[in-house]
TORDRENSE-591352 format. One line per 4 residues: number of its first residue (from 1); their letters; for each residue x, y, z negated of N, C-alpha, C, O. Coordinates in Angstrom, 1 decimal, padded with zeros to 4 digits. Layout:
! TORDRENSE-591352
NUM) A) X,Y,Z,X,Y,Z,X,Y,Z,X,Y,Z  ... $
***
This chain:
! TORDRENSE-591352
1) XXXX) 032.5,-004.3,031.9,031.7,-005.4,031.5,030.3,-005.2,032.1,029.7,-004.2,032.0  029.8,-006.3,032.8,028.5,-006.1,033.5,027.4,-006.2,032.5,027.6,-006.4,031.3  026.1,-006.1,033.0,024.9,-006.1,032.2,024.8,-007.5,031.5,024.5,-007.5,030.3  025.1,-008.5,032.2,025.0,-009.9,031.6,026.0,-010.1,030.5,025.7,-010.7,029.4 $
5) XXXX) 027.2,-009.5,030.7,028.2,-009.6,029.6,027.9,-008.8,028.4,028.1,-009.3,027.3  027.3,-007.6,028.6,026.9,-006.8,027.4,025.8,-007.5,026.6,025.7,-007.3,025.4  024.9,-008.2,027.4,023.8,-008.9,026.7,024.3,-009.9,025.7,023.7,-010.0,024.6  025.4,-010.6,026.0,025.9,-011.7,025.2,027.1,-011.3,024.4,027.8,-012.1,023.8 $
9) XXXX) 027.4,-010.0,024.4,028.6,-009.5,023.7,028.3,-009.7,022.2,027.3,-009.3,021.7  029.3,-010.2,021.5,029.2,-010.3,020.0,029.1,-009.0,019.3,029.8,-008.1,019.6  028.2,-008.9,018.4,028.0,-007.7,017.6,028.1,-008.0,016.1,027.8,-009.2,015.7  028.5,-007.0,015.3,028.5,-007.2,013.9,027.5,-006.2,013.2,027.3,-005.1,013.7 $
13) XXXX) 026.9,-006.6,012.1,026.0,-005.8,011.4,026.8,-004.6,010.8,027.8,-004.8,010.1  026.3,-003.4,011.0,026.9,-002.2,010.5,026.7,-002.0,009.0,027.2,-001.1,008.4  025.9,-002.9,008.4,025.6,-002.8,006.9,026.4,-003.8,006.2,027.2,-003.5,005.3  026.3,-005.1,006.5,027.0,-006.1,005.8,028.3,-006.6,006.4,029.1,-007.3,005.8 $
17) XXXX) 028.4,-006.3,007.7,029.6,-006.7,008.5,029.6,-008.1,009.1,030.5,-008.5,009.8  028.5,-008.8,008.8,028.4,-010.1,009.3,028.1,-010.2,010.8,027.6,-009.2,011.4  028.5,-011.3,011.4,028.3,-011.4,012.9,026.8,-011.6,013.2,026.1,-012.4,012.5  026.3,-011.0,014.2,024.9,-011.0,014.6,024.7,-012.1,015.7,025.4,-012.0,016.7 $
21) XXXX) 023.9,-013.1,015.4,023.7,-014.1,016.4,022.9,-013.7,017.6,022.4,-012.5,017.6  022.8,-014.5,018.6,022.0,-014.2,019.8,020.5,-013.9,019.4,019.9,-014.7,018.6  020.0,-012.9,019.9,018.6,-012.4,019.6,018.4,-012.0,018.2,017.3,-011.8,017.7  019.5,-011.9,017.4,019.3,-011.5,016.0,019.6,-010.1,015.7,019.5,-009.6,014.5 $
25) XXXX) 019.9,-009.3,016.7,020.2,-007.9,016.5,018.9,-007.0,016.3,017.9,-007.2,017.0  018.9,-006.2,015.3,017.9,-005.2,015.1,018.5,-003.8,015.3,019.1,-003.3,014.4  018.2,-003.3,016.5,018.9,-002.1,016.9,018.5,-000.9,016.1,017.3,-000.6,015.8  019.4,-000.1,015.7,019.2,001.2,015.1,019.5,002.3,016.0,020.0,002.1,017.2 $
29) XXXX) 019.2,003.6,015.6,019.5,004.7,016.5,021.0,004.9,016.8,021.4,005.3,017.9  021.8,004.5,015.8,023.2,004.7,016.0,024.0,003.4,015.5,025.2,003.6,015.0  023.4,002.3,015.6,024.1,001.1,015.1,023.3,-000.2,015.2,022.3,-000.2,015.9  023.8,-001.2,014.6,023.2,-002.5,014.7,022.9,-003.1,013.3,023.7,-002.8,012.3 $
33) XXXX) 021.8,-003.8,013.2,021.4,-004.4,011.9,021.1,-005.9,012.1,020.4,-006.2,013.0  021.6,-006.7,011.2,021.3,-008.1,011.3,019.9,-008.4,010.7,019.4,-007.6,010.0  019.3,-009.5,011.1,018.0,-009.8,010.7,017.9,-010.1,009.2,016.8,-009.8,008.6  019.0,-010.5,008.5,019.0,-010.8,007.1,018.9,-009.4,006.3,018.1,-009.3,005.3 $
37) XXXX) 019.6,-008.4,006.8,019.5,-007.1,006.2,018.2,-006.5,006.5,017.6,-005.8,005.6  017.7,-006.7,007.7,016.4,-006.1,008.0,015.3,-006.7,007.1,014.3,-006.0,006.8  015.4,-007.9,006.7,014.4,-008.5,005.8,014.3,-007.8,004.5,013.3,-007.9,003.8  015.4,-007.1,004.1,015.4,-006.5,002.8,014.7,-005.1,002.8,014.5,-004.5,001.7 $
41) XXXX) 014.4,-004.6,004.0,013.7,-003.3,004.1,012.3,-003.5,003.6,011.7,-004.6,003.5  011.7,-002.3,003.2,010.3,-002.3,002.8,009.4,-002.9,003.8,009.5,-002.6,005.0  008.4,-003.7,003.5,007.4,-004.3,004.4,006.5,-003.2,005.0,005.9,-003.5,006.1  006.5,-002.0,004.4,005.7,-001.0,004.9,006.4,000.0,005.8,005.9,000.9,006.4 $
45) XXXX) 007.7,-000.3,006.0,008.6,000.6,006.9,008.5,000.1,008.3,008.6,-001.1,008.5  008.2,001.0,009.2,008.0,000.5,010.6,008.7,001.4,011.7,008.3,001.4,012.8  009.7,002.1,011.2,010.4,003.1,012.2,011.9,002.8,012.3,012.7,003.7,012.4  012.2,001.5,012.3,013.6,001.1,012.3,014.4,001.6,013.5,015.5,002.1,013.4 $
49) XXXX) 013.8,001.5,014.7,014.6,001.8,015.9,014.9,003.3,016.0,015.9,003.7,016.7  014.2,004.1,015.3,014.5,005.6,015.3,015.2,006.0,014.0,015.2,007.2,013.7  015.7,005.0,013.3,016.4,005.3,012.0,017.9,005.3,012.2,018.4,004.5,013.0  018.6,006.1,011.5,020.1,006.1,011.5,020.6,005.1,010.5,019.9,004.6,009.6 $
53) XXXX) 021.9,004.7,010.7,022.5,003.8,009.9,022.5,004.3,008.4,022.3,003.5,007.5  022.8,005.6,008.3,022.8,006.2,006.9,021.5,006.0,006.2,021.5,005.7,005.0  020.4,006.3,006.9,019.1,006.2,006.3,018.7,004.8,005.9,018.1,004.6,004.9  019.2,003.8,006.8,018.9,002.4,006.4,019.7,002.0,005.2,019.2,001.3,004.4 $
57) XXXX) 020.9,002.5,005.1,021.7,002.2,003.9,021.1,002.8,002.6,021.1,002.1,001.6  020.5,004.0,002.8,019.9,004.6,001.6,018.6,003.8,001.2,018.4,003.6,000.0  017.9,003.3,002.2,016.7,002.5,001.9,017.1,001.2,001.2,016.4,000.8,000.3  018.1,000.6,001.7,018.5,-000.7,001.1,019.0,-000.5,-000.3,018.8,-001.4,-001.1 $
61) XXXX) 019.6,000.7,-000.6,020.0,001.0,-002.0,018.8,001.1,-002.8,018.7,000.7,-004.0  017.8,001.8,-002.3,016.5,002.0,-003.0,015.9,000.7,-003.3,015.3,000.4,-004.3  015.9,-000.2,-002.3,015.2,-001.5,-002.4,015.9,-002.4,-003.5,015.3,-003.2,-004.1  017.2,-002.2,-003.6,018.0,-002.9,-004.6,017.6,-002.4,-006.0,017.4,-003.2,-006.9 $
65) XXXX) 017.5,-001.1,-006.1,017.0,-000.5,-007.4,015.6,-000.9,-007.7,015.2,-001.0,-008.9  014.8,-001.1,-006.7,013.4,-001.4,-006.9,013.2,-002.8,-007.6,012.2,-003.0,-008.3  014.2,-003.6,-007.5,014.2,-004.9,-008.2,014.0,-004.8,-009.7,013.3,-005.6,-010.4  014.7,-003.8,-010.3,014.6,-003.5,-011.7,013.2,-003.1,-012.0,012.6,-003.5,-013.1 $
69) XXXX) 012.6,-002.2,-011.2,011.2,-001.8,-011.4,010.2,-002.9,-011.3,009.3,-003.0,-012.1  010.5,-003.9,-010.4,009.6,-005.1,-010.3,009.7,-005.9,-011.6,008.7,-006.4,-012.1  011.0,-006.1,-012.1,011.2,-006.9,-013.3,010.5,-006.3,-014.5,010.1,-007.0,-015.4  010.3,-005.0,-014.5,009.7,-004.3,-015.7,008.2,-004.0,-015.4,007.5,-003.4,-016.3 $
73) XXXX) 007.7,-004.5,-014.3,006.3,-004.2,-014.0,005.4,-005.2,-014.8,005.5,-006.4,-014.7  004.4,-004.6,-015.5,003.5,-005.4,-016.3,002.1,-005.2,-015.8,001.5,-004.1,-015.9  001.4,-006.2,-015.2,000.1,-006.1,-014.6,-000.9,-005.9,-015.7,-001.1,-006.8,-016.6  -001.7,-004.8,-015.6,-002.8,-004.6,-016.6,-004.2,-004.7,-015.9,-005.2,-004.8,-016.5 $
77) XXXX) -004.2,-004.7,-014.5,-005.4,-004.7,-013.8,-005.1,-005.2,-012.4,-004.1,-004.8,-011.8  -006.0,-006.1,-011.9,-005.8,-006.6,-010.5,-007.0,-006.3,-009.7,-008.2,-006.5,-010.1  -006.8,-005.7,-008.5,-007.9,-005.4,-007.6,-007.6,-006.0,-006.2,-006.4,-006.1,-005.8  -008.7,-006.4,-005.5,-008.5,-007.0,-004.2,-008.7,-008.5,-004.1,-009.1,-009.1,-005.1 $
81) XXXX) -008.4,-009.0,-002.9,-008.6,-010.5,-002.7,-007.4,-011.1,-002.0,-006.5,-011.5,-002.8  -007.4,-011.2,-000.7,-006.2,-011.8,-000.1,-005.0,-011.0,-000.3,-003.9,-011.6,-000.7  -005.0,-009.7,-000.1,-004.0,-008.8,-000.5,-004.5,-008.0,-001.7,-005.6,-007.5,-001.7  -003.6,-008.0,-002.7,-004.1,-007.4,-004.0,-003.3,-006.1,-004.3,-002.2,-005.9,-003.9 $
85) XXXX) -004.0,-005.2,-005.0,-003.4,-004.0,-005.6,-003.2,-004.3,-007.1,-004.2,-004.4,-007.8  -002.0,-004.4,-007.6,-001.7,-004.7,-009.0,-001.3,-003.4,-009.7,-000.5,-002.7,-009.2  -002.0,-003.1,-010.8,-001.8,-001.9,-011.5,-001.0,-002.1,-012.8,-001.3,-003.1,-013.5  000.0,-001.3,-013.1,000.6,-001.2,-014.4,000.2,000.2,-014.9,000.9,001.2,-014.8 $
89) XXXX) -001.0,000.2,-015.6,-001.6,001.4,-016.0,-000.8,002.1,-017.1,-000.8,003.3,-017.2  000.0,001.4,-017.9,000.8,002.0,-018.9,002.0,002.7,-018.4,002.4,003.8,-018.9  002.6,002.2,-017.3,003.7,002.9,-016.7,003.3,003.8,-015.6,004.1,004.6,-015.1  002.1,003.8,-015.2,001.6,004.7,-014.1,002.1,004.2,-012.7,002.3,005.1,-011.9 $
93) XXXX) 002.2,002.9,-012.5,002.7,002.4,-011.2,001.7,001.4,-010.6,000.9,000.8,-011.3  001.9,001.1,-009.3,001.2,000.0,-008.7,002.0,-000.7,-007.6,003.0,-000.1,-007.1  001.6,-001.9,-007.2,002.2,-002.6,-006.1,001.1,-003.2,-005.2,000.0,-003.4,-005.7  001.4,-003.4,-004.0,000.5,-004.1,-003.1,001.2,-005.3,-002.5,002.3,-005.3,-002.0 $
97) XXXX) 000.5,-006.5,-002.7,001.2,-007.7,-002.3,000.1,-008.8,-002.0,-001.0,-008.8,-002.6  000.5,-009.7,-001.1,-000.3,-010.9,-000.8,000.4,-012.2,-001.4,-000.2,-013.2,-001.2  001.5,-012.0,-002.0,002.3,-013.2,-002.5,001.8,-013.6,-003.9,001.6,-012.7,-004.8  001.7,-014.8,-004.2,001.3,-015.3,-005.5,002.5,-015.1,-006.5,002.3,-014.8,-007.6 $
101) XXXX) 003.7,-015.4,-006.0,004.9,-015.2,-006.8,005.5,-013.9,-006.3,006.6,-013.8,-005.7  004.8,-012.8,-006.6,005.2,-011.5,-006.1,006.5,-011.0,-006.6,007.2,-010.1,-006.0  006.9,-011.5,-007.8,008.2,-011.0,-008.4,009.4,-011.4,-007.6,010.4,-010.8,-007.6  009.2,-012.5,-006.7,010.3,-012.9,-005.9,010.4,-012.2,-004.5,011.3,-012.4,-003.8 $
105) XXXX) 009.4,-011.4,-004.2,009.3,-010.7,-002.9,009.7,-009.3,-003.0,009.8,-008.6,-001.9  010.0,-008.7,-004.1,010.5,-007.3,-004.3,009.5,-006.3,-003.7,009.9,-005.6,-002.8  008.2,-006.4,-004.1,007.3,-005.4,-003.5,007.6,-004.0,-004.0,008.1,-003.8,-005.1  007.3,-003.0,-003.2,007.6,-001.6,-003.6,006.8,-001.2,-004.8,005.6,-001.3,-004.8 $
109) XXXX) 007.4,-000.7,-005.8,006.7,-000.2,-007.0,006.5,001.3,-006.8,007.5,002.1,-006.6  005.2,001.7,-006.7,004.9,003.1,-006.4,004.2,003.8,-007.5,003.3,003.1,-008.1  004.5,005.0,-007.8,003.9,005.7,-008.9,002.5,006.2,-008.4,002.3,006.6,-007.3  001.6,006.3,-009.4,000.2,006.8,-009.1,000.4,008.2,-008.5,-000.4,008.6,-007.6 $
113) XXXX) 001.3,009.0,-009.0,001.5,010.4,-008.6,001.9,010.5,-007.1,001.8,011.6,-006.5  002.4,009.4,-006.5,002.9,009.4,-005.1,001.7,009.3,-004.1,001.9,009.5,-002.9  000.6,008.9,-004.6,-000.6,008.7,-003.7,-001.1,010.0,-003.3,-001.4,010.9,-004.1  -001.3,010.2,-002.0,-001.8,011.4,-001.4,-003.2,011.2,-000.8,-003.9,012.2,-000.4 $
117) XXXX) -003.6,010.0,-000.7,-005.0,009.7,-000.2,-005.2,008.2,-000.2,-004.3,007.4,-000.1  -006.5,007.8,-000.2,-006.9,006.4,-000.1,-008.2,006.3,000.5,-009.2,007.0,000.1  -008.4,005.4,001.4,-009.7,005.2,002.1,-010.0,003.8,002.5,-009.1,003.0,002.6  -011.3,003.5,002.6,-011.7,002.2,003.1,-012.3,002.3,004.5,-013.2,003.2,004.7 $
121) XXXX) -011.8,001.5,005.4,-012.3,001.5,006.8,-012.9,000.1,007.1,-012.3,-000.9,006.8  -014.2,000.2,007.6,-014.8,-001.1,008.0,-015.0,-001.2,009.5,-015.7,-000.4,010.1  -014.3,-002.1,010.1,-014.3,-002.3,011.5,-015.4,-003.3,011.9,-015.5,-004.4,011.4  -016.3,-002.8,012.8,-017.4,-003.7,013.3,-017.1,-004.1,014.7,-016.8,-003.2,015.6 $
125) XXXX) -017.3,-005.3,015.0,-017.3,-005.9,016.4,-018.6,-006.5,016.7,-019.1,-007.4,015.9  -019.2,-006.2,017.8,-020.5,-006.7,018.2,-020.5,-007.4,019.6,-020.1,-006.8,020.5  -021.0,-008.6,019.6,-021.0,-009.4,020.9,-022.5,-009.8,021.1,-023.1,-010.3,020.1  -023.0,-009.6,022.3,-024.4,-010.1,022.5,-024.4,-011.6,022.8,-023.5,-012.1,023.4 $
129) XXXX) -025.4,-012.2,022.2,-025.6,-013.6,022.4,-026.5,-013.8,023.6,-027.5,-013.2,023.8  -026.1,-014.8,024.4,-026.9,-015.0,025.7,-027.5,-016.4,025.7,-026.9,-017.3,025.0  -028.5,-016.6,026.5,-029.1,-018.0,026.6,-029.1,-018.3,028.1,-028.8,-017.5,029.0  -029.3,-019.6,028.4,-029.3,-020.0,029.8,-030.7,-019.9,030.4,-031.7,-020.3,029.8 $
133) XXXX) -030.7,-019.1,031.5,-032.0,-018.9,032.2,-032.4,-020.0,033.1,-031.7,-021.1,033.1  -033.5,-019.9,033.8,-034.1,-020.9,034.6,-033.1,-021.3,035.8,-033.1,-022.5,036.2  -032.4,-020.3,036.3,-031.5,-020.6,037.4,-030.1,-021.0,036.9,-029.1,-021.0,037.7  -029.9,-021.2,035.6,-028.6,-021.5,035.1,-027.7,-020.4,034.7,-026.6,-020.6,034.2 $
137) XXXX) -028.2,-019.2,035.0,-027.4,-018.0,034.7,-027.6,-017.6,033.2,-028.6,-018.0,032.6  -026.6,-017.0,032.6,-026.6,-016.5,031.2,-027.4,-015.2,031.2,-027.0,-014.2,031.8  -028.5,-015.2,030.4,-029.3,-014.0,030.3,-029.5,-013.6,028.9,-029.3,-014.4,028.0  -030.0,-012.4,028.7,-030.2,-011.9,027.3,-031.5,-012.4,026.7,-032.4,-012.8,027.4 $
141) XXXX) -031.5,-012.5,025.4,-032.7,-012.8,024.7,-033.6,-011.6,024.7,-033.1,-010.5,024.9  -034.9,-011.8,024.5,-035.8,-010.7,024.4,-036.6,-010.9,023.1,-037.4,-011.8,022.9  -036.3,-009.9,022.1,-035.3,-008.8,022.1,-033.9,-009.4,022.0,-033.7,-010.5,021.7  -032.9,-008.5,022.3,-031.5,-009.0,022.4,-031.1,-009.4,021.0,-031.5,-009.0,019.9 $
145) XXXX) -030.1,-010.4,021.0,-029.5,-010.9,019.8,-028.0,-010.7,019.8,-027.4,-010.7,020.9  -027.5,-010.4,018.6,-026.0,-010.1,018.6,-025.3,-010.8,017.4,-025.9,-011.1,016.4  -024.1,-011.1,017.7,-023.2,-011.6,016.6,-022.3,-010.4,016.1,-021.6,-009.8,017.0  -022.3,-010.2,014.9,-021.5,-009.1,014.3,-020.3,-009.7,013.5,-020.4,-010.7,012.8 $
149) XXXX) -019.2,-009.0,013.6,-018.0,-009.4,012.8,-017.4,-008.2,012.2,-017.3,-007.1,012.8  -017.1,-008.3,010.9,-016.6,-007.2,010.1,-015.3,-007.5,009.4,-015.0,-008.6,009.0  -014.4,-006.4,009.5,-013.1,-006.5,008.7,-012.9,-005.2,007.9,-013.4,-004.2,008.3  -012.3,-005.4,006.8,-012.2,-004.3,005.8,-010.8,-004.0,005.6,-010.0,-004.8,005.2 $
153) XXXX) -010.4,-002.7,005.8,-009.0,-002.3,005.7,-008.9,-001.1,004.7,-009.7,-000.2,004.7  -007.9,-001.3,003.9,-007.5,-000.2,002.9,-006.3,000.5,003.4,-005.3,-000.1,003.8  -006.4,001.8,003.5,-005.2,002.7,003.8,-004.9,003.6,002.7,-005.7,004.4,002.3  -003.7,003.4,002.2,-003.2,004.2,001.1,-002.1,005.1,001.6,-001.0,004.6,002.1 $
157) XXXX) -002.3,006.4,001.6,-001.2,007.4,002.0,-000.4,007.7,000.8,-000.9,008.0,-000.3  001.0,007.7,001.0,001.9,007.9,-000.1,003.0,008.9,000.3,003.3,009.0,001.4  003.5,009.5,-000.7,004.7,010.4,-000.6,005.9,009.6,-000.9,006.3,009.5,-002.0  006.5,009.0,000.2,007.8,008.2,000.0,008.7,008.6,001.2,008.2,008.9,002.3 $
161) XXXX) 010.0,008.6,000.9,010.9,008.9,002.0,011.1,007.8,003.0,011.7,008.0,004.1  010.5,006.6,002.8,010.7,005.5,003.6,009.5,005.0,004.4,009.6,004.3,005.4  008.3,005.4,003.9,007.0,005.1,004.6,006.0,006.0,004.0,006.1,006.5,002.9  005.0,006.3,004.9,003.9,007.2,004.5,002.6,006.6,004.4,001.6,007.2,003.9 $
165) XXXX) 002.5,005.3,004.7,001.2,004.7,004.7,001.3,003.2,004.4,002.2,002.5,004.9  000.4,002.7,003.6,000.2,001.3,003.3,-001.2,000.9,003.8,-002.2,001.4,003.3  -001.2,000.0,004.8,-002.5,-000.4,005.4,-002.6,-001.9,005.4,-001.6,-002.6,005.8  -003.7,-002.5,004.8,-003.8,-003.9,004.8,-005.3,-004.3,004.9,-006.2,-003.5,004.6 $
169) XXXX) -005.5,-005.6,005.3,-006.8,-006.1,005.4,-007.2,-006.7,004.1,-006.5,-007.5,003.5  -008.4,-006.3,003.6,-008.9,-006.7,002.3,-009.4,-008.2,002.4,-009.2,-008.9,001.4  -010.1,-008.5,003.4,-010.8,-009.8,003.5,-009.9,-010.9,004.0,-009.0,-010.6,004.9  -010.1,-012.1,003.6,-009.3,-013.2,004.0,-009.6,-013.6,005.5,-008.7,-013.9,006.2 $
173) XXXX) -010.9,-013.6,005.8,-011.3,-013.8,007.2,-012.5,-012.9,007.5,-013.1,-012.4,006.6  -012.8,-012.7,008.8,-013.8,-011.8,009.2,-015.2,-012.3,008.7,-015.5,-013.5,008.6  -016.0,-011.3,008.3,-017.3,-011.6,007.8,-018.3,-011.5,009.0,-018.3,-010.5,009.7  -019.0,-012.6,009.3,-019.8,-012.7,010.5,-021.3,-012.9,010.2,-021.6,-013.5,009.1 $
177) XXXX) -022.1,-012.4,011.0,-023.6,-012.7,010.9,-024.2,-012.5,012.3,-023.6,-011.9,013.2  -025.4,-013.0,012.4,-026.2,-012.8,013.6,-027.5,-012.0,013.3,-028.0,-012.2,012.2  -027.9,-011.2,014.2,-029.1,-010.4,014.0,-029.8,-010.1,015.3,-029.2,-010.1,016.4  -031.0,-009.8,015.2,-031.8,-009.4,016.4,-031.8,-007.8,016.5,-032.2,-007.1,015.5 $
181) XXXX) -031.4,-007.3,017.6,-031.3,-005.8,017.8,-030.0,-005.3,017.3,-029.2,-005.9,016.7  -029.9,-003.9,017.5,-028.6,-003.3,017.1,-028.7,-002.8,015.7,-027.6,-002.4,015.2  -029.8,-002.8,015.0,-029.8,-002.4,013.6,-029.8,-003.6,012.7,-030.7,-004.4,012.8  -028.8,-003.6,011.8,-028.7,-004.8,010.9,-029.4,-004.4,009.6,-028.8,-003.5,008.9 $
185) XXXX) -030.5,-004.9,009.3,-031.3,-004.5,008.1,-030.6,-004.8,006.8,-030.6,-003.9,005.9  -030.0,-006.0,006.6,-029.4,-006.4,005.4,-028.0,-007.0,005.7,-027.9,-007.9,006.4  -027.0,-006.4,005.1,-025.6,-007.0,005.3,-025.5,-008.2,004.4,-026.1,-008.4,003.4  -024.6,-009.2,004.9,-024.4,-010.4,004.1,-023.8,-010.1,002.7,-023.2,-009.0,002.5 $
189) XXXX) -023.9,-011.1,001.9,-023.3,-011.0,000.5,-021.8,-010.7,000.6,-021.3,-009.9,-000.2  -021.1,-011.4,001.5,-019.6,-011.2,001.6,-019.3,-009.8,002.0,-018.4,-009.2,001.5  -020.1,-009.2,002.9,-019.9,-007.8,003.3,-020.0,-006.9,002.1,-019.2,-006.0,001.9  -021.1,-007.0,001.3,-021.3,-006.1,000.2,-020.2,-006.3,-000.9,-019.9,-005.3,-001.5 $
193) XXXX) -019.7,-007.5,-001.0,-018.7,-007.7,-002.0,-017.4,-007.1,-001.6,-016.7,-006.5,-002.4  -017.0,-007.2,-000.3,-015.7,-006.6,000.1,-015.9,-005.0,000.2,-014.9,-004.3,-000.1  -017.1,-004.6,000.5,-017.3,-003.1,000.4,-017.1,-002.6,-001.0,-016.5,-001.6,-001.3  -017.7,-003.4,-002.0,-017.6,-003.0,-003.4,-016.1,-003.0,-003.8,-015.6,-002.1,-004.5 $
197) XXXX) -015.4,-004.1,-003.4,-014.0,-004.3,-003.7,-013.2,-003.1,-003.2,-012.3,-002.6,-003.9  -013.4,-002.7,-001.9,-012.7,-001.6,-001.3,-012.9,-000.3,-002.0,-012.0,000.4,-002.2  -014.2,000.0,-002.3,-014.5,001.2,-003.0,-013.9,001.3,-004.4,-013.6,002.3,-004.9  -013.8,000.1,-005.0,-013.2,000.0,-006.3,-011.7,000.4,-006.3,-011.2,001.2,-007.1 $
201) XXXX) -011.0,000.0,-005.2,-009.6,000.3,-005.1,-009.4,001.8,-004.8,-008.6,002.5,-005.4  -010.3,002.3,-003.9,-010.2,003.8,-003.6,-010.4,004.6,-004.8,-009.7,005.6,-005.1  -011.5,004.3,-005.6,-011.8,005.0,-006.8,-010.7,005.0,-007.8,-010.3,006.0,-008.4  -010.1,003.8,-008.0,-009.1,003.6,-009.0,-007.9,004.4,-008.7,-007.4,005.2,-009.5 $
205) XXXX) -007.3,004.3,-007.5,-006.1,005.0,-007.1,-006.3,006.5,-007.0,-005.4,007.3,-007.4  -007.5,006.9,-006.6,-007.8,008.4,-006.6,-007.8,008.9,-008.0,-007.3,010.0,-008.2  -008.5,008.2,-008.9,-008.6,008.7,-010.3,-007.2,008.7,-010.9,-006.9,009.7,-011.6  -006.5,007.7,-010.8,-005.1,007.6,-011.4,-004.2,008.7,-010.8,-003.4,009.2,-011.6 $
209) XXXX) -004.3,008.9,-009.5,-003.5,010.0,-008.9,-003.8,011.3,-009.5,-002.9,012.1,-009.9  -005.1,011.6,-009.7,-005.6,012.9,-010.2,-005.1,013.0,-011.7,-004.6,014.1,-012.1  -005.2,012.0,-012.5,-004.8,012.0,-013.9,-003.3,012.2,-014.0,-002.8,012.9,-014.9  -002.5,011.5,-013.2,-001.1,011.6,-013.2,-000.6,013.0,-012.9,000.3,013.5,-013.5 $
213) XXXX) -001.2,013.6,-011.9,-000.8,014.9,-011.5,-001.2,016.0,-012.5,-000.5,016.9,-012.8  -002.3,015.7,-013.1,-002.8,016.7,-014.2,-001.8,016.6,-015.4,-001.5,017.6,-016.0  -001.4,015.4,-015.7,-000.5,015.2,-016.9,000.9,015.8,-016.6,001.5,016.4,-017.5  001.3,015.7,-015.3,002.6,016.3,-015.0,002.5,017.8,-015.0,003.5,018.4,-015.5 $
217) XXXX) 001.4,018.4,-014.6,001.2,019.8,-014.6,001.2,020.3,-016.0,001.7,021.4,-016.4  000.5,019.6,-016.9,000.4,020.0,-018.3,001.8,019.9,-019.0,002.1,020.7,-019.8  002.6,018.9,-018.6,003.9,018.7,-019.2,004.8,019.8,-018.8,005.7,020.2,-019.5  004.6,020.3,-017.6,005.5,021.4,-017.0,005.1,022.8,-017.5,005.9,023.7,-017.4 $
221) XXXX) 003.9,022.9,-018.0,003.4,024.2,-018.4,004.1,024.7,-019.7,004.5,023.9,-020.5  004.4,026.0,-019.8,005.2,026.5,-021.0,004.4,026.3,-022.2,003.2,026.5,-022.2  005.0,025.9,-023.3,004.4,025.7,-024.6,004.3,027.0,-025.4,005.3,027.8,-025.4  003.2,027.2,-026.1,003.0,028.4,-026.9,003.0,028.0,-028.4,002.4,027.0,-028.8 $
225) XXXX) 003.8,028.7,-029.2,003.9,028.4,-030.6,002.6,028.8,-031.3,002.0,029.9,-031.0  002.1,027.9,-032.2,000.9,028.2,-032.9,001.1,027.9,-034.4,002.1,027.2,-034.8  000.3,028.4,-035.3,000.4,028.2,-036.7,-000.3,026.9,-037.1,-001.5,026.7,-036.8  000.4,026.1,-037.8,-000.2,024.8,-038.2,-001.2,025.0,-039.3,-000.8,025.6,-040.3 $
229) XXXX) -002.4,024.5,-039.2,-003.4,024.7,-040.3,-003.1,023.8,-041.5,-003.8,024.0,-042.5  -002.2,022.9,-041.4,-001.9,022.0,-042.5,-000.7,022.4,-043.4,-000.8,022.4,-044.6  000.4,022.7,-042.7,001.6,023.1,-043.4,001.9,024.6,-043.4,002.8,025.1,-044.1  001.2,025.3,-042.5,001.4,026.8,-042.3,002.5,027.2,-041.5,002.8,028.4,-041.3 $
233) XXXX) 003.3,026.2,-041.0,004.5,026.6,-040.2,004.1,027.0,-038.8,003.1,026.5,-038.3  004.9,027.8,-038.2,004.7,028.1,-036.8,005.4,027.1,-035.9,006.6,026.9,-036.0  004.7,026.4,-035.1,005.2,025.2,-034.5,004.8,025.2,-033.0,003.7,025.6,-032.7  005.7,024.6,-032.2,005.3,024.3,-030.8,004.8,022.9,-030.7,005.6,022.0,-031.1 $
237) XXXX) 003.6,022.6,-030.3,003.0,021.3,-030.2,004.0,020.3,-029.5,004.6,020.6,-028.5  004.1,019.1,-030.1,004.9,018.1,-029.4,004.1,017.4,-028.3,003.0,017.9,-027.9  004.6,016.3,-027.7,004.0,015.7,-026.6,002.6,015.2,-026.9,001.7,015.0,-026.0  002.3,014.9,-028.2,001.0,014.4,-028.6,000.1,015.5,-029.1,-001.0,015.3,-029.6 $
241) XXXX) 000.6,016.8,-029.0,-000.2,017.9,-029.5,-000.2,018.1,-031.0,-001.1,018.6,-031.6  000.9,017.6,-031.7,001.0,017.7,-033.1,002.1,018.6,-033.6,003.0,018.9,-032.8  002.0,019.0,-034.8,003.0,019.9,-035.5,004.3,019.1,-035.5,004.4,018.0,-035.9  005.4,019.8,-035.1,006.7,019.2,-035.2,007.3,019.0,-036.6,008.2,018.3,-036.8 $
245) XXXX) 006.6,019.7,-037.5,007.1,019.6,-038.9,006.3,018.6,-039.8,006.9,017.7,-040.4  005.0,018.7,-039.8,004.2,017.8,-040.6,003.4,016.7,-039.9,002.9,015.8,-040.5  003.4,016.9,-038.5,002.7,015.9,-037.7,001.2,016.1,-037.6,000.5,015.2,-037.1  000.7,017.2,-038.2,-000.7,017.5,-038.1,-001.2,017.8,-036.7,-000.4,018.4,-035.9 $
249) XXX) -002.5,017.5,-036.4,-003.0,017.8,-035.0,-003.2,019.3,-034.9,-003.8,019.9,-035.7  -002.6,019.8,-033.8,-002.8,021.3,-033.5,-003.8,021.4,-032.4,-003.7,020.8,-031.4  -004.8,022.3,-032.6,-005.8,022.5,-031.5,-005.4,023.8,-030.7,-006.1,024.2,-029.8 $
***
């Protein structure tokens, strides 16, 4: 079969078995994936072409299980603007989504303890403003004038077998301003608000990650029996630090 024939050769999805239409194939390292199955993968996953069929099937199984986590997700705090970080502080989880009906999009539910880092990046773009000179040429103002454009990006590093980074733009549209010279004395109100918003996300996820890991370490630490000052029994503190017999607080 020639190259032309191979291009239009019918293929079937190695996951669902369905026929893959023209230009609908999503090539894997050792197989083929239809676009409908590809849509079910995590939106933060970006290494499909170097993934094996087995790893894709594993991820799709995880994504199916994730639907239950989404159904049980209760928002206790909302951070962000166009794309939001929704927190379930009681369960110790969060999701990142730009959808208003996020329950229908199956966003990845991530534990605070999976966070390995979080940062805010502010991208600045500067263009010089020019005026028309006497000879019709475009020349610089004296002193020079510039148009500045800013975009705010959050990067969350996570410990997941399917993706290692969640990166999204915080602002709905670029924040722009004009200024004389290269030093901008006062940033616009929108700039300061997105900067505050970004720092709030970084602070929250960093603190929750630290607390979650501290709690896990404390739970894994061996318990030592102590004498209860209320009932006198020798008891190992329960999860709340209380006597297993009378319920009194053990210090």
